[in-house]
VOROSE-237813 format. One record per residue (C-alpha): residue number from 1; x, z, y. Coordinates in steps of 0.001 Angstrom, whole numbers, plus 500000, padded with zeros to 6 digits. Layout:
[node NUM, [X, Z, Y]]
...
This chain:
[node 1, [500000, 500000, 500000]]
[node 2, [502792, 500920, 502428]]
[node 3, [504593, 497644, 501721]]
[node 4, [501403, 495661, 502357]]
[node 5, [500822, 497551, 505615]]
[node 6, [504409, 496931, 506758]]
[node 7, [504131, 493225, 505929]]
[node 8, [500865, 493019, 507867]]
[node 9, [502424, 494709, 510912]]
[node 10, [505436, 492360, 510849]]
[node 11, [503157, 489324, 510555]]
[node 12, [500963, 490580, 513395]]
[node 13, [503981, 491283, 515624]]
[node 14, [505511, 487852, 514981]]
[node 15, [502161, 486133, 515574]]
[node 16, [501725, 488013, 518856]]
[node 17, [505256, 487060, 519966]]
[node 18, [504786, 483443, 518917]]
[node 19, [501631, 483251, 521002]]
[node 20, [503693, 483912, 524130]]
[node 21, [506937, 482197, 523219]]
[node 22, [508139, 478762, 522221]]
[node 23, [509666, 479157, 518749]]
[node 24, [511832, 476394, 517280]]
[node 25, [513547, 476138, 513914]]
[node 26, [516543, 473822, 513854]]
[node 27, [519721, 472979, 511976]]
[node 28, [521265, 470445, 509645]]
[node 29, [522393, 470040, 506064]]
[node 30, [525583, 468081, 505592]]
[node 31, [527709, 467566, 502503]]
[node 32, [530513, 465223, 501565]]
[node 33, [532263, 464159, 498394]]
[node 34, [535989, 463994, 499000]]
[node 35, [539511, 464037, 497618]]
[node 36, [542041, 466504, 499068]]
[node 37, [545603, 467551, 498363]]
[node 38, [548567, 469319, 499985]]
[node 39, [552276, 469019, 499232]]
[node 40, [555627, 468661, 500936]]
[node 41, [557177, 472117, 501199]]
[node 42, [559444, 471473, 498235]]
[node 43, [557890, 474053, 495874]]
[node 44, [555728, 472174, 493368]]
[node 45, [554147, 475499, 492325]]
[node 46, [552661, 475736, 495809]]
[node 47, [551261, 472204, 495829]]
[node 48, [547545, 471465, 495833]]
[node 49, [547172, 468525, 493422]]
[node 50, [544762, 465709, 494193]]
[node 51, [541360, 467367, 493799]]
[node 52, [537850, 465981, 494007]]
[node 53, [535181, 468242, 495462]]
[node 54, [531760, 468355, 497085]]
[node 55, [531999, 470222, 500372]]
[node 56, [529538, 471738, 502806]]
[node 57, [530348, 470144, 506172]]
[node 58, [529383, 472968, 508601]]
[node 59, [525681, 473090, 507667]]
[node 60, [523597, 475609, 509595]]
[node 61, [520117, 476993, 510161]]
[node 62, [518773, 478573, 513327]]
[node 63, [515688, 479803, 515119]]
[node 64, [515311, 480139, 518872]]
[node 65, [512576, 481172, 521250]]
[node 66, [511929, 481495, 524958]]
[node 67, [509346, 483247, 527100]]
[node 68, [508780, 482574, 530787]]
[node 69, [508265, 486010, 532342]]
[node 70, [508220, 484809, 535949]]
[node 71, [508105, 481509, 537809]]
[node 72, [511904, 481559, 538035]]
[node 73, [512929, 483788, 535096]]
[node 74, [512998, 483034, 531357]]
[node 75, [514017, 485409, 528558]]
[node 76, [515264, 483714, 525409]]
[node 77, [517072, 484366, 522159]]
[node 78, [518672, 482611, 519232]]
[node 79, [519713, 483508, 515691]]
[node 80, [521934, 481001, 513908]]
[node 81, [523546, 481267, 510518]]
[node 82, [526100, 479186, 508700]]
[node 83, [525046, 477879, 505302]]
[node 84, [528667, 478477, 504391]]
[node 85, [529482, 476848, 501076]]
[node 86, [525847, 476072, 500179]]
[node 87, [527300, 473581, 497707]]
[node 88, [528686, 476502, 495690]]
[node 89, [525934, 479123, 495990]]
[node 90, [526751, 480133, 499556]]
[node 91, [530359, 481259, 499018]]
[node 92, [533350, 479423, 500490]]
[node 93, [536925, 479162, 499207]]
[node 94, [537853, 482469, 500864]]
[node 95, [535094, 484302, 499026]]
[node 96, [533051, 484621, 502228]]
[node 97, [529280, 484434, 501819]]
[node 98, [526571, 483042, 504062]]
[node 99, [524975, 485846, 506102]]
[node 100, [522307, 485998, 508782]]
[node 101, [523544, 485586, 512389]]
[node 102, [527041, 484433, 511358]]
[node 103, [527023, 481760, 514110]]
[node 104, [525813, 481816, 517738]]
[node 105, [523237, 484623, 517889]]
[node 106, [522353, 486198, 521212]]
[node 107, [519691, 487242, 523716]]
[node 108, [519713, 485971, 527279]]
[node 109, [517961, 485771, 530607]]
[node 110, [518046, 482744, 532867]]
[node 111, [516862, 481612, 536261]]
[node 112, [518074, 480239, 539566]]
[node 113, [520997, 482680, 539290]]
[node 114, [522229, 481027, 536093]]
[node 115, [522259, 482478, 532571]]
[node 116, [523423, 485841, 531225]]
[node 117, [523773, 486191, 527452]]
[node 118, [524697, 489084, 525140]]
[node 119, [525675, 488956, 521481]]
[node 120, [527889, 486608, 519462]]
[node 121, [528501, 483221, 521047]]
[node 122, [531074, 480471, 521572]]
[node 123, [533437, 481344, 524405]]
[node 124, [533246, 479436, 527672]]
[node 125, [536634, 477943, 526735]]
[node 126, [535170, 476489, 523552]]
[node 127, [531735, 475469, 524817]]
[node 128, [532566, 473849, 528143]]
[node 129, [535734, 472004, 527120]]
[node 130, [534077, 470309, 524125]]
[node 131, [533659, 466761, 525478]]
[node 132, [533951, 464716, 522288]]
[node 133, [537687, 464698, 521542]]
[node 134, [537053, 466081, 518046]]
[node 135, [535971, 462656, 516785]]
[node 136, [534919, 463831, 513303]]
[node 137, [533596, 467234, 514314]]
[node 138, [531878, 469332, 511627]]
[node 139, [533739, 467581, 508801]]
[node 140, [536944, 468084, 506841]]
[node 141, [538605, 465695, 509323]]
[node 142, [537961, 467965, 512322]]
[node 143, [541147, 468751, 514268]]
[node 144, [539809, 471585, 516502]]
[node 145, [539994, 475329, 515893]]
[node 146, [542401, 478234, 515631]]
[node 147, [544032, 476816, 512470]]
[node 148, [543733, 473166, 513519]]
[node 149, [546073, 471015, 515584]]
[node 150, [544167, 471171, 518908]]
[node 151, [541873, 473508, 520864]]
[node 152, [543474, 476466, 519102]]
[node 153, [542305, 478820, 521844]]
[node 154, [538627, 478327, 521091]]
[node 155, [536657, 481145, 519499]]
[node 156, [533194, 482512, 518789]]
[node 157, [533224, 485925, 520417]]
[node 158, [531621, 488963, 518807]]
[node 159, [530432, 491899, 520959]]
[node 160, [530444, 489608, 523958]]
[node 161, [528794, 488899, 527308]]
[node 162, [528608, 485429, 528870]]
[node 163, [527640, 484004, 532240]]
[node 164, [526880, 480339, 532943]]
[node 165, [526452, 479396, 536601]]
[node 166, [523740, 476924, 537691]]
[node 167, [524850, 473307, 537602]]
[node 168, [526066, 472291, 541052]]
[node 169, [526406, 468555, 541693]]
[node 170, [527543, 467912, 538108]]
[node 171, [529840, 470958, 537890]]
[node 172, [529330, 473745, 535299]]
[node 173, [531231, 477030, 535325]]
[node 174, [531206, 479676, 532587]]
[node 175, [532904, 482992, 531886]]
[node 176, [532954, 485100, 528696]]
[node 177, [534247, 488524, 527740]]
[node 178, [534530, 489881, 524204]]
[node 179, [535045, 493623, 523749]]
[node 180, [537452, 495187, 521259]]
[node 181, [535243, 497971, 519937]]
[node 182, [537784, 499118, 517318]]
[node 183, [540742, 499904, 519627]]
[node 184, [542924, 500479, 516556]]
[node 185, [545573, 503201, 516900]]
[node 186, [549100, 502322, 515736]]
[node 187, [551425, 504815, 514057]]
[node 188, [553539, 505083, 517223]]
[node 189, [550499, 506191, 519248]]
[node 190, [549850, 502895, 521050]]
[node 191, [546244, 501713, 521015]]
[node 192, [545360, 498065, 520496]]
[node 193, [543060, 496345, 522986]]
[node 194, [542331, 493031, 521339]]
[node 195, [539662, 491983, 523844]]
[node 196, [539099, 488413, 524984]]
[node 197, [538534, 486839, 528398]]
[node 198, [537531, 483199, 528736]]
[node 199, [536933, 481016, 531793]]
[node 200, [536115, 477293, 531868]]
[node 201, [534630, 474589, 534044]]
[node 202, [533296, 471094, 533356]]
[node 203, [532497, 468231, 535718]]
[node 204, [530359, 465262, 534696]]
[node 205, [529592, 462246, 536825]]
[node 206, [528204, 459115, 535246]]
[node 207, [530286, 458321, 532152]]
[node 208, [533235, 460501, 533183]]
[node 209, [533803, 464074, 531986]]
[node 210, [536593, 466433, 533059]]
[node 211, [537031, 469997, 531822]]
[node 212, [539552, 472816, 532096]]
[node 213, [539718, 476229, 530462]]
[node 214, [541683, 479471, 530288]]
[node 215, [541501, 482016, 527462]]
[node 216, [543404, 485300, 527131]]
[node 217, [543431, 487447, 524035]]
[node 218, [544596, 491054, 524437]]
[node 219, [547133, 493170, 522583]]
[node 220, [547622, 493345, 518821]]
[node 221, [549452, 495747, 516546]]
[node 222, [551955, 494464, 514000]]
[node 223, [550886, 493726, 510416]]
[node 224, [551831, 497223, 509281]]
[node 225, [549894, 498814, 512151]]
[node 226, [552986, 500749, 513209]]
[node 227, [553573, 499537, 516795]]
[node 228, [551953, 497319, 519403]]
[node 229, [553639, 493975, 518763]]
[node 230, [551836, 491483, 521004]]
[node 231, [550723, 492198, 524562]]
[node 232, [548627, 489041, 524939]]
[node 233, [548150, 485400, 523966]]
[node 234, [546954, 482982, 526634]]
[node 235, [545698, 479405, 526306]]
[node 236, [545120, 476796, 528993]]
[node 237, [543510, 473420, 528396]]
[node 238, [542732, 470254, 530353]]
[node 239, [540644, 467433, 528840]]
[node 240, [539057, 464187, 530043]]
[node 241, [536842, 461482, 528535]]
[node 242, [535128, 458283, 529632]]
[node 243, [532442, 456087, 528096]]
[node 244, [532783, 452413, 528995]]
[node 245, [529701, 450174, 529303]]
[node 246, [530991, 448241, 526280]]
[node 247, [530351, 451259, 524042]]
[node 248, [534019, 452283, 524025]]
[node 249, [534926, 455978, 524251]]
[node 250, [538377, 457136, 525367]]
[node 251, [539598, 460690, 525780]]
[node 252, [542725, 462791, 526020]]
[node 253, [543662, 466440, 526280]]
[node 254, [546557, 468859, 526626]]
[node 255, [546648, 472543, 525707]]
[node 256, [549339, 475202, 525954]]
[node 257, [549671, 478568, 524241]]
[node 258, [551839, 481371, 525629]]
[node 259, [552574, 484583, 523727]]
[node 260, [553737, 487763, 525450]]
[node 261, [555452, 490022, 522904]]
[node 262, [556169, 493690, 523535]]
[node 263, [559857, 493048, 522883]]
[node 264, [562055, 489985, 522489]]
[node 265, [561301, 486342, 523169]]
[node 266, [557956, 485047, 524455]]
[node 267, [557226, 481698, 522736]]
[node 268, [555045, 478887, 524068]]
[node 269, [553769, 475683, 522494]]
[node 270, [552017, 472564, 523786]]
[node 271, [549389, 470504, 521959]]
[node 272, [548199, 467004, 522901]]
[node 273, [545464, 464723, 521610]]
[node 274, [544096, 461232, 522268]]
[node 275, [540742, 460009, 520971]]
[node 276, [539036, 456633, 520704]]
[node 277, [535589, 455469, 519665]]
[node 278, [533664, 452199, 519561]]
[node 279, [529915, 451958, 519041]]
[node 280, [528527, 448745, 517540]]
[node 281, [524798, 448978, 516985]]
[node 282, [524151, 451991, 514739]]
[node 283, [527816, 452290, 513758]]
[node 284, [530534, 454179, 515624]]
[node 285, [534207, 453781, 514674]]
[node 286, [536385, 456788, 515536]]
[node 287, [540088, 457681, 515639]]
[node 288, [542395, 460349, 517061]]
[node 289, [546039, 461355, 517047]]
[node 290, [547161, 464924, 517771]]
[node 291, [550573, 466575, 518075]]
[node 292, [551713, 470187, 518058]]
[node 293, [554977, 470369, 519969]]
[node 294, [558067, 472472, 519340]]
[node 295, [557650, 476242, 519684]]
[node 296, [559801, 477003, 522707]]
[node 297, [561709, 480317, 522499]]
[node 298, [560790, 480663, 518819]]
[node 299, [561444, 484157, 517497]]
[node 300, [562825, 482819, 514213]]
[node 301, [564033, 479488, 512866]]
[node 302, [564357, 476301, 514869]]
[node 303, [561888, 475402, 517611]]
[node 304, [561154, 472067, 515923]]
[node 305, [560215, 473832, 512660]]
[node 306, [556799, 474640, 514159]]
[node 307, [555758, 471085, 514997]]
[node 308, [552882, 469194, 513381]]
[node 309, [550952, 465978, 513839]]
[node 310, [547571, 464757, 512620]]
[node 311, [545813, 461421, 512497]]
[node 312, [542087, 460987, 511934]]
[node 313, [540056, 457843, 511299]]
[node 314, [536356, 457746, 510566]]
[node 315, [533001, 456115, 511075]]
[node 316, [529379, 457182, 511382]]
[node 317, [526221, 455182, 510736]]
[node 318, [522846, 456334, 512065]]
[node 319, [520263, 455499, 509407]]
[node 320, [517567, 457170, 511484]]
[node 321, [517561, 459597, 514390]]
[node 322, [517658, 462524, 511924]]
[node 323, [519985, 461058, 509296]]
[node 324, [523595, 459968, 509509]]
[node 325, [526140, 458654, 507008]]
[node 326, [529842, 459252, 507667]]
[node 327, [533258, 458552, 506193]]
[node 328, [536695, 459851, 507159]]
[node 329, [540366, 460105, 506293]]
[node 330, [542949, 462449, 507770]]
[node 331, [546459, 463785, 507182]]
[node 332, [548460, 466595, 508775]]
[node 333, [552269, 466562, 508693]]
[node 334, [553534, 470140, 509007]]
[node 335, [557161, 471034, 509599]]
[node 336, [558552, 473839, 507445]]
[node 337, [557299, 476763, 509587]]
[node 338, [553853, 475347, 510367]]
[node 339, [550633, 475413, 508326]]
[node 340, [547941, 473705, 510424]]
[node 341, [544958, 472981, 508190]]
[node 342, [541917, 470731, 507786]]
[node 343, [538441, 471402, 509163]]
[node 344, [537425, 472376, 505619]]
[node 345, [540739, 473982, 504669]]
[node 346, [542748, 473592, 501489]]
[node 347, [544562, 476624, 500102]]
[node 348, [547380, 477005, 497601]]
[node 349, [547603, 480809, 497597]]
[node 350, [545017, 483478, 496696]]
[node 351, [542163, 480954, 496456]]
[node 352, [538762, 482663, 496482]]
[node 353, [539948, 485754, 498370]]
[node 354, [540140, 486734, 502040]]
[node 355, [543930, 486252, 501794]]
[node 356, [543648, 482559, 500866]]
[node 357, [546250, 480521, 502761]]
[node 358, [548217, 477291, 502903]]
[node 359, [551967, 477588, 502412]]
[node 360, [553962, 476635, 505483]]
[node 361, [555436, 473163, 505248]]
[node 362, [552669, 471776, 503051]]
[node 363, [550893, 468671, 504368]]
[node 364, [547114, 468743, 503798]]
[node 365, [545206, 465482, 503626]]
[node 366, [541818, 464248, 502571]]
[node 367, [539349, 461394, 502585]]
[node 368, [535670, 461278, 501792]]
[node 369, [532131, 460365, 502758]]
[node 370, [528922, 462274, 503260]]
[node 371, [525423, 462498, 504653]]
[node 372, [523956, 464720, 507368]]
[node 373, [520240, 465454, 507708]]
[node 374, [519163, 467130, 510955]]
[node 375, [515894, 469002, 511370]]
């Protein structure tokens, strides 16, 4: 009886809310069949042999709603979850499972003053500087992300607050702050403050887009949690893209990472990317080339040991407005102290656990094709 009463109350509450709010379910299912491998570090025991697999390509499910509480004020919210590894019962190659609200999930209020949002959400650095340079985004051939070859400063911030200013003559400005609620204490008495501050702006006029971003991550303790090792890591990024009337897309970007260590050298590294696309009817051909430069003031080894480069080629075909076919091929060449990885990573160590990793110096590569259904 109590369970029936509770279910009735939940149904009544949701129905009452839905009567005053616009509720939308959304998402997409995307999967590809592909061949991947990784080798090159010289240790055949650490190679990933050519392997065929079916892979979830960033599928997701979300629900969002909005209620206008005043002529100029709207309250809204969103819950979005990754369908992480739906192809293998919702568990990916690190043993992580799909959980509710694993992606952008937040509550916000918006009006003439802009938007204020609280929860878990992409940083301003990630959201506003995404102008199409990741030509095969949401696939194994993606080159963006903290373990990729470009846009390594992007992040989805937990425990965060965000502000997006009103668009002014084509210019958007956003700022994000993610709190470090743990404030871990090291053995030497120093307390970590691994917070995150992100600032970015984007300008769009006609077919031209320009964007710039800054992201600073706070202090971290060393792996043994004995002393504060890193004071901060800062990223800056500048990107541009243009769509020609002929259906040609061109874009380029540069990013730099600077690390401030508590003692010793402070390394920095620069990343560059160029992207091209050509739309012909329902088909778009895509390509990009990305480089990770030498790690200046490297704390160990040679500066050039940390370099990497990646090429991506691909194509998409729009069967219908909700359905798309795609194909891709990509390869990353890592120098011996680098382990940049694919959008859907390959691992040669501790597969299936949270410690899964790719050995430095191994070169991951893959090719495949898939289908995406959006709803």
